[in-house]
mmCIF file of the protein (N, C-alpha, C, O) and its ligand, coordinates in Angstrom:
data_MODEL
# 
_entry.id   MODEL 
# 
loop_
_entity.id 
_entity.type 
_entity.pdbx_number_of_molecules 
1 polymer     1 
2 non-polymer 1 
# 
_entity_poly.entity_id                      1 
_entity_poly.type                           'polypeptide(L)' 
_entity_poly.nstd_linkage                   no 
_entity_poly.nstd_monomer                   no 
_entity_poly.pdbx_seq_one_letter_code       MKHLEICPNCHSKLKLHSDGETQYCSTCEYWTKIGTVRLDSIMIYE 
_entity_poly.pdbx_seq_one_letter_code_can   MKHLEICPNCHSKLKLHSDGETQYCSTCEYWTKIGTVRLDSIMIYE 
_entity_poly.pdbx_strand_id                 A 
# 
loop_
_entity_poly_seq.entity_id 
_entity_poly_seq.num 
_entity_poly_seq.mon_id 
_entity_poly_seq.hetero 
1 1  MET n 
1 2  LYS n 
1 3  HIS n 
1 4  LEU n 
1 5  GLU n 
1 6  ILE n 
1 7  CYS n 
1 8  PRO n 
1 9  ASN n 
1 10 CYS n 
1 11 HIS n 
1 12 SER n 
1 13 LYS n 
1 14 LEU n 
1 15 LYS n 
1 16 LEU n 
1 17 HIS n 
1 18 SER n 
1 19 ASP n 
1 20 GLY n 
1 21 GLU n 
1 22 THR n 
1 23 GLN n 
1 24 TYR n 
1 25 CYS n 
1 26 SER n 
1 27 THR n 
1 28 CYS n 
1 29 GLU n 
1 30 TYR n 
1 31 TRP n 
1 32 THR n 
1 33 LYS n 
1 34 ILE n 
1 35 GLY n 
1 36 THR n 
1 37 VAL n 
1 38 ARG n 
1 39 LEU n 
1 40 ASP n 
1 41 SER n 
1 42 ILE n 
1 43 MET n 
1 44 ILE n 
1 45 TYR n 
1 46 GLU n 
# 
loop_
_struct_asym.id 
_struct_asym.entity_id 
A 1 
B 2 
# 
loop_
_chem_comp.id 
_chem_comp.type 
_chem_comp.mon_nstd_flag 
ARG 'L-peptide linking' y 
ASN 'L-peptide linking' y 
ASP 'L-peptide linking' y 
CYS 'L-peptide linking' y 
GLN 'L-peptide linking' y 
GLU 'L-peptide linking' y 
GLY 'peptide linking'   y 
HIS 'L-peptide linking' y 
ILE 'L-peptide linking' y 
LEU 'L-peptide linking' y 
LYS 'L-peptide linking' y 
MET 'L-peptide linking' y 
PRO 'L-peptide linking' y 
SER 'L-peptide linking' y 
THR 'L-peptide linking' y 
TRP 'L-peptide linking' y 
TYR 'L-peptide linking' y 
VAL 'L-peptide linking' y 
ZN  non-polymer         . 
# 
_pdbx_entity_nonpoly.entity_id   2 
_pdbx_entity_nonpoly.name        ? 
_pdbx_entity_nonpoly.comp_id     ZN 
# 
_pdbx_nonpoly_scheme.asym_id         B 
_pdbx_nonpoly_scheme.entity_id       2 
_pdbx_nonpoly_scheme.mon_id          ZN 
_pdbx_nonpoly_scheme.ndb_seq_num     1 
_pdbx_nonpoly_scheme.pdb_seq_num     101 
_pdbx_nonpoly_scheme.auth_seq_num    101 
_pdbx_nonpoly_scheme.pdb_mon_id      ZN 
_pdbx_nonpoly_scheme.auth_mon_id     ZN 
_pdbx_nonpoly_scheme.pdb_strand_id   A 
_pdbx_nonpoly_scheme.pdb_ins_code    . 
# 
loop_
_atom_site.group_PDB 
_atom_site.id 
_atom_site.type_symbol 
_atom_site.label_atom_id 
_atom_site.label_alt_id 
_atom_site.label_comp_id 
_atom_site.label_asym_id 
_atom_site.label_entity_id 
_atom_site.label_seq_id 
_atom_site.pdbx_PDB_ins_code 
_atom_site.Cartn_x 
_atom_site.Cartn_y 
_atom_site.Cartn_z 
_atom_site.occupancy 
_atom_site.B_iso_or_equiv 
_atom_site.pdbx_formal_charge 
_atom_site.auth_seq_id 
_atom_site.auth_comp_id 
_atom_site.auth_asym_id 
_atom_site.auth_atom_id 
_atom_site.pdbx_PDB_model_num 
ATOM   1   N  N  . MET A 1 1  ? -11.917 6.072   3.254   1.00 0.00 ? 1   MET A N  1 
ATOM   2   C  CA . MET A 1 1  ? -10.617 6.169   2.585   1.00 0.00 ? 1   MET A CA 1 
ATOM   3   C  C  . MET A 1 1  ? -10.161 4.790   2.109   1.00 0.00 ? 1   MET A C  1 
ATOM   4   O  O  . MET A 1 1  ? -10.285 3.785   2.809   1.00 0.00 ? 1   MET A O  1 
ATOM   5   N  N  . LYS A 1 2  ? -9.642  4.791   0.919   1.00 0.00 ? 2   LYS A N  1 
ATOM   6   C  CA . LYS A 1 2  ? -9.136  3.528   0.395   1.00 0.00 ? 2   LYS A CA 1 
ATOM   7   C  C  . LYS A 1 2  ? -7.715  3.298   0.899   1.00 0.00 ? 2   LYS A C  1 
ATOM   8   O  O  . LYS A 1 2  ? -6.903  4.221   0.975   1.00 0.00 ? 2   LYS A O  1 
ATOM   9   N  N  . HIS A 1 3  ? -7.444  2.067   1.234   1.00 0.00 ? 3   HIS A N  1 
ATOM   10  C  CA . HIS A 1 3  ? -6.069  1.748   1.598   1.00 0.00 ? 3   HIS A CA 1 
ATOM   11  C  C  . HIS A 1 3  ? -5.780  0.288   1.279   1.00 0.00 ? 3   HIS A C  1 
ATOM   12  O  O  . HIS A 1 3  ? -6.684  -0.540  1.167   1.00 0.00 ? 3   HIS A O  1 
ATOM   13  N  N  . LEU A 1 4  ? -4.523  0.007   1.141   1.00 0.00 ? 4   LEU A N  1 
ATOM   14  C  CA . LEU A 1 4  ? -4.100  -1.350  0.833   1.00 0.00 ? 4   LEU A CA 1 
ATOM   15  C  C  . LEU A 1 4  ? -3.680  -2.066  2.109   1.00 0.00 ? 4   LEU A C  1 
ATOM   16  O  O  . LEU A 1 4  ? -3.213  -1.438  3.060   1.00 0.00 ? 4   LEU A O  1 
ATOM   17  N  N  . GLU A 1 5  ? -3.850  -3.375  2.122   1.00 0.00 ? 5   GLU A N  1 
ATOM   18  C  CA . GLU A 1 5  ? -3.353  -4.156  3.239   1.00 0.00 ? 5   GLU A CA 1 
ATOM   19  C  C  . GLU A 1 5  ? -2.019  -4.799  2.905   1.00 0.00 ? 5   GLU A C  1 
ATOM   20  O  O  . GLU A 1 5  ? -1.188  -5.028  3.783   1.00 0.00 ? 5   GLU A O  1 
ATOM   21  N  N  . ILE A 1 6  ? -1.825  -5.087  1.631   1.00 0.00 ? 6   ILE A N  1 
ATOM   22  C  CA . ILE A 1 6  ? -0.564  -5.688  1.224   1.00 0.00 ? 6   ILE A CA 1 
ATOM   23  C  C  . ILE A 1 6  ? 0.078   -4.853  0.133   1.00 0.00 ? 6   ILE A C  1 
ATOM   24  O  O  . ILE A 1 6  ? -0.594  -4.108  -0.580  1.00 0.00 ? 6   ILE A O  1 
ATOM   25  N  N  . CYS A 1 7  ? 1.366   -4.988  0.019   1.00 0.00 ? 7   CYS A N  1 
ATOM   26  C  CA . CYS A 1 7  ? 2.114   -4.259  -0.990  1.00 0.00 ? 7   CYS A CA 1 
ATOM   27  C  C  . CYS A 1 7  ? 1.796   -4.829  -2.375  1.00 0.00 ? 7   CYS A C  1 
ATOM   28  O  O  . CYS A 1 7  ? 1.926   -6.036  -2.579  1.00 0.00 ? 7   CYS A O  1 
ATOM   29  N  N  . PRO A 1 8  ? 1.384   -3.992  -3.326  1.00 0.00 ? 8   PRO A N  1 
ATOM   30  C  CA . PRO A 1 8  ? 1.078   -4.490  -4.670  1.00 0.00 ? 8   PRO A CA 1 
ATOM   31  C  C  . PRO A 1 8  ? 2.337   -4.895  -5.419  1.00 0.00 ? 8   PRO A C  1 
ATOM   32  O  O  . PRO A 1 8  ? 2.261   -5.524  -6.474  1.00 0.00 ? 8   PRO A O  1 
ATOM   33  N  N  . ASN A 1 9  ? 3.458   -4.545  -4.892  1.00 0.00 ? 9   ASN A N  1 
ATOM   34  C  CA . ASN A 1 9  ? 4.724   -4.816  -5.557  1.00 0.00 ? 9   ASN A CA 1 
ATOM   35  C  C  . ASN A 1 9  ? 5.309   -6.168  -5.140  1.00 0.00 ? 9   ASN A C  1 
ATOM   36  O  O  . ASN A 1 9  ? 5.737   -6.945  -5.993  1.00 0.00 ? 9   ASN A O  1 
ATOM   37  N  N  . CYS A 1 10 ? 5.328   -6.453  -3.840  1.00 0.00 ? 10  CYS A N  1 
ATOM   38  C  CA . CYS A 1 10 ? 5.965   -7.689  -3.361  1.00 0.00 ? 10  CYS A CA 1 
ATOM   39  C  C  . CYS A 1 10 ? 5.065   -8.496  -2.435  1.00 0.00 ? 10  CYS A C  1 
ATOM   40  O  O  . CYS A 1 10 ? 5.468   -9.550  -1.942  1.00 0.00 ? 10  CYS A O  1 
ATOM   41  N  N  . HIS A 1 11 ? 3.841   -8.007  -2.193  1.00 0.00 ? 11  HIS A N  1 
ATOM   42  C  CA . HIS A 1 11 ? 2.847   -8.730  -1.395  1.00 0.00 ? 11  HIS A CA 1 
ATOM   43  C  C  . HIS A 1 11 ? 3.212   -8.873  0.071   1.00 0.00 ? 11  HIS A C  1 
ATOM   44  O  O  . HIS A 1 11 ? 2.671   -9.737  0.761   1.00 0.00 ? 11  HIS A O  1 
ATOM   45  N  N  . SER A 1 12 ? 4.111   -8.050  0.551   1.00 0.00 ? 12  SER A N  1 
ATOM   46  C  CA . SER A 1 12 ? 4.340   -8.008  1.992   1.00 0.00 ? 12  SER A CA 1 
ATOM   47  C  C  . SER A 1 12 ? 3.278   -7.139  2.645   1.00 0.00 ? 12  SER A C  1 
ATOM   48  O  O  . SER A 1 12 ? 2.596   -6.372  1.965   1.00 0.00 ? 12  SER A O  1 
ATOM   49  N  N  . LYS A 1 13 ? 3.138   -7.252  3.923   1.00 0.00 ? 13  LYS A N  1 
ATOM   50  C  CA . LYS A 1 13 ? 2.149   -6.434  4.607   1.00 0.00 ? 13  LYS A CA 1 
ATOM   51  C  C  . LYS A 1 13 ? 2.636   -4.998  4.701   1.00 0.00 ? 13  LYS A C  1 
ATOM   52  O  O  . LYS A 1 13 ? 3.769   -4.735  5.104   1.00 0.00 ? 13  LYS A O  1 
ATOM   53  N  N  . LEU A 1 14 ? 1.760   -4.072  4.322   1.00 0.00 ? 14  LEU A N  1 
ATOM   54  C  CA . LEU A 1 14 ? 2.124   -2.664  4.390   1.00 0.00 ? 14  LEU A CA 1 
ATOM   55  C  C  . LEU A 1 14 ? 2.000   -2.155  5.822   1.00 0.00 ? 14  LEU A C  1 
ATOM   56  O  O  . LEU A 1 14 ? 1.158   -2.608  6.598   1.00 0.00 ? 14  LEU A O  1 
ATOM   57  N  N  . LYS A 1 15 ? 2.849   -1.218  6.138   1.00 0.00 ? 15  LYS A N  1 
ATOM   58  C  CA . LYS A 1 15 ? 2.784   -0.587  7.447   1.00 0.00 ? 15  LYS A CA 1 
ATOM   59  C  C  . LYS A 1 15 ? 2.290   0.838   7.297   1.00 0.00 ? 15  LYS A C  1 
ATOM   60  O  O  . LYS A 1 15 ? 2.494   1.482   6.269   1.00 0.00 ? 15  LYS A O  1 
ATOM   61  N  N  . LEU A 1 16 ? 1.634   1.316   8.345   1.00 0.00 ? 16  LEU A N  1 
ATOM   62  C  CA . LEU A 1 16 ? 1.130   2.688   8.332   1.00 0.00 ? 16  LEU A CA 1 
ATOM   63  C  C  . LEU A 1 16 ? 2.175   3.615   8.929   1.00 0.00 ? 16  LEU A C  1 
ATOM   64  O  O  . LEU A 1 16 ? 2.665   3.400   10.038  1.00 0.00 ? 16  LEU A O  1 
ATOM   65  N  N  . HIS A 1 17 ? 2.499   4.633   8.180   1.00 0.00 ? 17  HIS A N  1 
ATOM   66  C  CA . HIS A 1 17 ? 3.470   5.607   8.658   1.00 0.00 ? 17  HIS A CA 1 
ATOM   67  C  C  . HIS A 1 17 ? 2.884   6.406   9.810   1.00 0.00 ? 17  HIS A C  1 
ATOM   68  O  O  . HIS A 1 17 ? 1.667   6.549   9.925   1.00 0.00 ? 17  HIS A O  1 
ATOM   69  N  N  . SER A 1 18 ? 3.750   6.917   10.649  1.00 0.00 ? 18  SER A N  1 
ATOM   70  C  CA . SER A 1 18 ? 3.291   7.657   11.830  1.00 0.00 ? 18  SER A CA 1 
ATOM   71  C  C  . SER A 1 18 ? 2.573   8.951   11.473  1.00 0.00 ? 18  SER A C  1 
ATOM   72  O  O  . SER A 1 18 ? 1.901   9.538   12.322  1.00 0.00 ? 18  SER A O  1 
ATOM   73  N  N  . ASP A 1 19 ? 2.706   9.406   10.221  1.00 0.00 ? 19  ASP A N  1 
ATOM   74  C  CA . ASP A 1 19 ? 1.971   10.613  9.843   1.00 0.00 ? 19  ASP A CA 1 
ATOM   75  C  C  . ASP A 1 19 ? 0.487   10.323  9.597   1.00 0.00 ? 19  ASP A C  1 
ATOM   76  O  O  . ASP A 1 19 ? -0.317  11.244  9.459   1.00 0.00 ? 19  ASP A O  1 
ATOM   77  N  N  . GLY A 1 20 ? 0.133   9.033   9.545   1.00 0.00 ? 20  GLY A N  1 
ATOM   78  C  CA . GLY A 1 20 ? -1.260  8.654   9.392   1.00 0.00 ? 20  GLY A CA 1 
ATOM   79  C  C  . GLY A 1 20 ? -1.784  8.783   7.979   1.00 0.00 ? 20  GLY A C  1 
ATOM   80  O  O  . GLY A 1 20 ? -2.960  8.515   7.735   1.00 0.00 ? 20  GLY A O  1 
ATOM   81  N  N  . GLU A 1 21 ? -0.945  9.186   7.046   1.00 0.00 ? 21  GLU A N  1 
ATOM   82  C  CA . GLU A 1 21 ? -1.403  9.398   5.676   1.00 0.00 ? 21  GLU A CA 1 
ATOM   83  C  C  . GLU A 1 21 ? -0.656  8.544   4.662   1.00 0.00 ? 21  GLU A C  1 
ATOM   84  O  O  . GLU A 1 21 ? -1.043  8.481   3.495   1.00 0.00 ? 21  GLU A O  1 
ATOM   85  N  N  . THR A 1 22 ? 0.379   7.908   5.087   1.00 0.00 ? 22  THR A N  1 
ATOM   86  C  CA . THR A 1 22 ? 1.219   7.161   4.164   1.00 0.00 ? 22  THR A CA 1 
ATOM   87  C  C  . THR A 1 22 ? 1.352   5.717   4.614   1.00 0.00 ? 22  THR A C  1 
ATOM   88  O  O  . THR A 1 22 ? 1.522   5.434   5.800   1.00 0.00 ? 22  THR A O  1 
ATOM   89  N  N  . GLN A 1 23 ? 1.274   4.809   3.651   1.00 0.00 ? 23  GLN A N  1 
ATOM   90  C  CA . GLN A 1 23 ? 1.557   3.412   3.940   1.00 0.00 ? 23  GLN A CA 1 
ATOM   91  C  C  . GLN A 1 23 ? 2.848   3.046   3.239   1.00 0.00 ? 23  GLN A C  1 
ATOM   92  O  O  . GLN A 1 23 ? 3.118   3.521   2.136   1.00 0.00 ? 23  GLN A O  1 
ATOM   93  N  N  . TYR A 1 24 ? 3.632   2.220   3.862   1.00 0.00 ? 24  TYR A N  1 
ATOM   94  C  CA . TYR A 1 24 ? 4.901   1.870   3.248   1.00 0.00 ? 24  TYR A CA 1 
ATOM   95  C  C  . TYR A 1 24 ? 5.203   0.397   3.457   1.00 0.00 ? 24  TYR A C  1 
ATOM   96  O  O  . TYR A 1 24 ? 4.691   -0.258  4.364   1.00 0.00 ? 24  TYR A O  1 
ATOM   97  N  N  . CYS A 1 25 ? 6.063   -0.090  2.568   1.00 0.00 ? 25  CYS A N  1 
ATOM   98  C  CA . CYS A 1 25 ? 6.495   -1.480  2.614   1.00 0.00 ? 25  CYS A CA 1 
ATOM   99  C  C  . CYS A 1 25 ? 7.943   -1.500  3.050   1.00 0.00 ? 25  CYS A C  1 
ATOM   100 O  O  . CYS A 1 25 ? 8.788   -0.861  2.424   1.00 0.00 ? 25  CYS A O  1 
ATOM   101 N  N  . SER A 1 26 ? 8.238   -2.220  4.108   1.00 0.00 ? 26  SER A N  1 
ATOM   102 C  CA . SER A 1 26 ? 9.609   -2.253  4.610   1.00 0.00 ? 26  SER A CA 1 
ATOM   103 C  C  . SER A 1 26 ? 10.470  -3.222  3.806   1.00 0.00 ? 26  SER A C  1 
ATOM   104 O  O  . SER A 1 26 ? 11.686  -3.270  3.991   1.00 0.00 ? 26  SER A O  1 
ATOM   105 N  N  . THR A 1 27 ? 9.853   -3.989  2.924   1.00 0.00 ? 27  THR A N  1 
ATOM   106 C  CA . THR A 1 27 ? 10.597  -4.962  2.139   1.00 0.00 ? 27  THR A CA 1 
ATOM   107 C  C  . THR A 1 27 ? 11.175  -4.357  0.864   1.00 0.00 ? 27  THR A C  1 
ATOM   108 O  O  . THR A 1 27 ? 12.368  -4.487  0.590   1.00 0.00 ? 27  THR A O  1 
ATOM   109 N  N  . CYS A 1 28 ? 10.321  -3.694  0.088   1.00 0.00 ? 28  CYS A N  1 
ATOM   110 C  CA . CYS A 1 28 ? 10.782  -3.167  -1.199  1.00 0.00 ? 28  CYS A CA 1 
ATOM   111 C  C  . CYS A 1 28 ? 10.743  -1.640  -1.238  1.00 0.00 ? 28  CYS A C  1 
ATOM   112 O  O  . CYS A 1 28 ? 11.060  -1.039  -2.265  1.00 0.00 ? 28  CYS A O  1 
ATOM   113 N  N  . GLU A 1 29 ? 10.359  -1.010  -0.130  1.00 0.00 ? 29  GLU A N  1 
ATOM   114 C  CA . GLU A 1 29 ? 10.335  0.436   0.002   1.00 0.00 ? 29  GLU A CA 1 
ATOM   115 C  C  . GLU A 1 29 ? 9.271   1.102   -0.860  1.00 0.00 ? 29  GLU A C  1 
ATOM   116 O  O  . GLU A 1 29 ? 9.320   2.308   -1.098  1.00 0.00 ? 29  GLU A O  1 
ATOM   117 N  N  . TYR A 1 30 ? 8.326   0.324   -1.319  1.00 0.00 ? 30  TYR A N  1 
ATOM   118 C  CA . TYR A 1 30 ? 7.155   0.905   -1.968  1.00 0.00 ? 30  TYR A CA 1 
ATOM   119 C  C  . TYR A 1 30 ? 6.387   1.710   -0.935  1.00 0.00 ? 30  TYR A C  1 
ATOM   120 O  O  . TYR A 1 30 ? 6.319   1.326   0.233   1.00 0.00 ? 30  TYR A O  1 
ATOM   121 N  N  . TRP A 1 31 ? 5.809   2.823   -1.361  1.00 0.00 ? 31  TRP A N  1 
ATOM   122 C  CA . TRP A 1 31 ? 4.941   3.561   -0.448  1.00 0.00 ? 31  TRP A CA 1 
ATOM   123 C  C  . TRP A 1 31 ? 3.846   4.233   -1.237  1.00 0.00 ? 31  TRP A C  1 
ATOM   124 O  O  . TRP A 1 31 ? 3.984   4.466   -2.438  1.00 0.00 ? 31  TRP A O  1 
ATOM   125 N  N  . THR A 1 32 ? 2.769   4.542   -0.566  1.00 0.00 ? 32  THR A N  1 
ATOM   126 C  CA . THR A 1 32 ? 1.647   5.189   -1.215  1.00 0.00 ? 32  THR A CA 1 
ATOM   127 C  C  . THR A 1 32 ? 0.904   6.029   -0.210  1.00 0.00 ? 32  THR A C  1 
ATOM   128 O  O  . THR A 1 32 ? 0.878   5.724   0.982   1.00 0.00 ? 32  THR A O  1 
ATOM   129 N  N  . LYS A 1 33 ? 0.318   7.061   -0.688  1.00 0.00 ? 33  LYS A N  1 
ATOM   130 C  CA . LYS A 1 33 ? -0.514  7.870   0.191   1.00 0.00 ? 33  LYS A CA 1 
ATOM   131 C  C  . LYS A 1 33 ? -1.905  7.278   0.261   1.00 0.00 ? 33  LYS A C  1 
ATOM   132 O  O  . LYS A 1 33 ? -2.481  6.928   -0.769  1.00 0.00 ? 33  LYS A O  1 
ATOM   133 N  N  . ILE A 1 34 ? -2.445  7.162   1.444   1.00 0.00 ? 34  ILE A N  1 
ATOM   134 C  CA . ILE A 1 34 ? -3.787  6.621   1.604   1.00 0.00 ? 34  ILE A CA 1 
ATOM   135 C  C  . ILE A 1 34 ? -4.785  7.500   0.866   1.00 0.00 ? 34  ILE A C  1 
ATOM   136 O  O  . ILE A 1 34 ? -4.759  8.725   0.981   1.00 0.00 ? 34  ILE A O  1 
ATOM   137 N  N  . GLY A 1 35 ? -5.664  6.857   0.110   1.00 0.00 ? 35  GLY A N  1 
ATOM   138 C  CA . GLY A 1 35 ? -6.678  7.593   -0.616  1.00 0.00 ? 35  GLY A CA 1 
ATOM   139 C  C  . GLY A 1 35 ? -6.335  7.795   -2.076  1.00 0.00 ? 35  GLY A C  1 
ATOM   140 O  O  . GLY A 1 35 ? -7.184  8.212   -2.864  1.00 0.00 ? 35  GLY A O  1 
ATOM   141 N  N  . THR A 1 36 ? -5.083  7.499   -2.446  1.00 0.00 ? 36  THR A N  1 
ATOM   142 C  CA . THR A 1 36 ? -4.689  7.679   -3.835  1.00 0.00 ? 36  THR A CA 1 
ATOM   143 C  C  . THR A 1 36 ? -4.531  6.345   -4.547  1.00 0.00 ? 36  THR A C  1 
ATOM   144 O  O  . THR A 1 36 ? -4.211  6.309   -5.735  1.00 0.00 ? 36  THR A O  1 
ATOM   145 N  N  . VAL A 1 37 ? -4.753  5.246   -3.829  1.00 0.00 ? 37  VAL A N  1 
ATOM   146 C  CA . VAL A 1 37 ? -4.545  3.926   -4.408  1.00 0.00 ? 37  VAL A CA 1 
ATOM   147 C  C  . VAL A 1 37 ? -5.723  3.533   -5.290  1.00 0.00 ? 37  VAL A C  1 
ATOM   148 O  O  . VAL A 1 37 ? -6.879  3.683   -4.895  1.00 0.00 ? 37  VAL A O  1 
ATOM   149 N  N  . ARG A 1 38 ? -5.434  3.043   -6.457  1.00 0.00 ? 38  ARG A N  1 
ATOM   150 C  CA . ARG A 1 38 ? -6.495  2.557   -7.331  1.00 0.00 ? 38  ARG A CA 1 
ATOM   151 C  C  . ARG A 1 38 ? -6.759  1.102   -7.038  1.00 0.00 ? 38  ARG A C  1 
ATOM   152 O  O  . ARG A 1 38 ? -5.840  0.283   -7.044  1.00 0.00 ? 38  ARG A O  1 
ATOM   153 N  N  . LEU A 1 39 ? -8.013  0.776   -6.782  1.00 0.00 ? 39  LEU A N  1 
ATOM   154 C  CA . LEU A 1 39 ? -8.346  -0.592  -6.393  1.00 0.00 ? 39  LEU A CA 1 
ATOM   155 C  C  . LEU A 1 39 ? -8.131  -1.583  -7.526  1.00 0.00 ? 39  LEU A C  1 
ATOM   156 O  O  . LEU A 1 39 ? -7.873  -2.760  -7.271  1.00 0.00 ? 39  LEU A O  1 
ATOM   157 N  N  . ASP A 1 40 ? -8.231  -1.134  -8.768  1.00 0.00 ? 40  ASP A N  1 
ATOM   158 C  CA . ASP A 1 40 ? -8.070  -2.088  -9.864  1.00 0.00 ? 40  ASP A CA 1 
ATOM   159 C  C  . ASP A 1 40 ? -6.648  -2.643  -9.920  1.00 0.00 ? 40  ASP A C  1 
ATOM   160 O  O  . ASP A 1 40 ? -6.422  -3.717  -10.479 1.00 0.00 ? 40  ASP A O  1 
ATOM   161 N  N  . SER A 1 41 ? -5.692  -1.920  -9.346  1.00 0.00 ? 41  SER A N  1 
ATOM   162 C  CA . SER A 1 41 ? -4.342  -2.446  -9.341  1.00 0.00 ? 41  SER A CA 1 
ATOM   163 C  C  . SER A 1 41 ? -4.217  -3.622  -8.383  1.00 0.00 ? 41  SER A C  1 
ATOM   164 O  O  . SER A 1 41 ? -3.345  -4.475  -8.551  1.00 0.00 ? 41  SER A O  1 
ATOM   165 N  N  . ILE A 1 42 ? -5.088  -3.669  -7.377  1.00 0.00 ? 42  ILE A N  1 
ATOM   166 C  CA . ILE A 1 42 ? -5.074  -4.810  -6.462  1.00 0.00 ? 42  ILE A CA 1 
ATOM   167 C  C  . ILE A 1 42 ? -5.570  -6.062  -7.182  1.00 0.00 ? 42  ILE A C  1 
ATOM   168 O  O  . ILE A 1 42 ? -5.000  -7.144  -7.040  1.00 0.00 ? 42  ILE A O  1 
ATOM   169 N  N  . MET A 1 43 ? -6.627  -5.896  -7.947  1.00 0.00 ? 43  MET A N  1 
ATOM   170 C  CA . MET A 1 43 ? -7.211  -7.045  -8.639  1.00 0.00 ? 43  MET A CA 1 
ATOM   171 C  C  . MET A 1 43 ? -6.218  -7.675  -9.608  1.00 0.00 ? 43  MET A C  1 
ATOM   172 O  O  . MET A 1 43 ? -6.172  -8.896  -9.756  1.00 0.00 ? 43  MET A O  1 
ATOM   173 N  N  . ILE A 1 44 ? -5.447  -6.857  -10.248 1.00 0.00 ? 44  ILE A N  1 
ATOM   174 C  CA . ILE A 1 44 ? -4.477  -7.388  -11.212 1.00 0.00 ? 44  ILE A CA 1 
ATOM   175 C  C  . ILE A 1 44 ? -3.479  -8.318  -10.518 1.00 0.00 ? 44  ILE A C  1 
ATOM   176 O  O  . ILE A 1 44 ? -3.110  -9.365  -11.049 1.00 0.00 ? 44  ILE A O  1 
ATOM   177 N  N  . TYR A 1 45 ? -3.052  -7.911  -9.318  1.00 0.00 ? 45  TYR A N  1 
ATOM   178 C  CA . TYR A 1 45 ? -2.035  -8.686  -8.628  1.00 0.00 ? 45  TYR A CA 1 
ATOM   179 C  C  . TYR A 1 45 ? -2.603  -9.892  -7.897  1.00 0.00 ? 45  TYR A C  1 
ATOM   180 O  O  . TYR A 1 45 ? -1.862  -10.805 -7.533  1.00 0.00 ? 45  TYR A O  1 
ATOM   181 N  N  . GLU A 1 46 ? -3.884  -9.901  -7.686  1.00 0.00 ? 46  GLU A N  1 
ATOM   182 C  CA . GLU A 1 46 ? -4.463  -11.056 -7.017  1.00 0.00 ? 46  GLU A CA 1 
ATOM   183 C  C  . GLU A 1 46 ? -5.075  -11.991 -8.038  1.00 0.00 ? 46  GLU A C  1 
ATOM   184 O  O  . GLU A 1 46 ? -5.619  -13.033 -7.672  1.00 0.00 ? 46  GLU A O  1 
HETATM 185 ZN ZN . ZN  B 2 .  ? 6.760   -4.274  -1.099  1.00 0.00 2 101 ZN  A ZN 1 
# 
């Protein structure tokens, strides 16, 4: 499964939601479902 380690929006560390399927950012409230993240969006921000 693909997942992000940092928020693509503000670069804070993402946290894993207790449901085990969602990652969220406590800084900007960005969230994403694990497995739906496109890796090319990471490259753009790095
Ligand atoms: Zn964020």
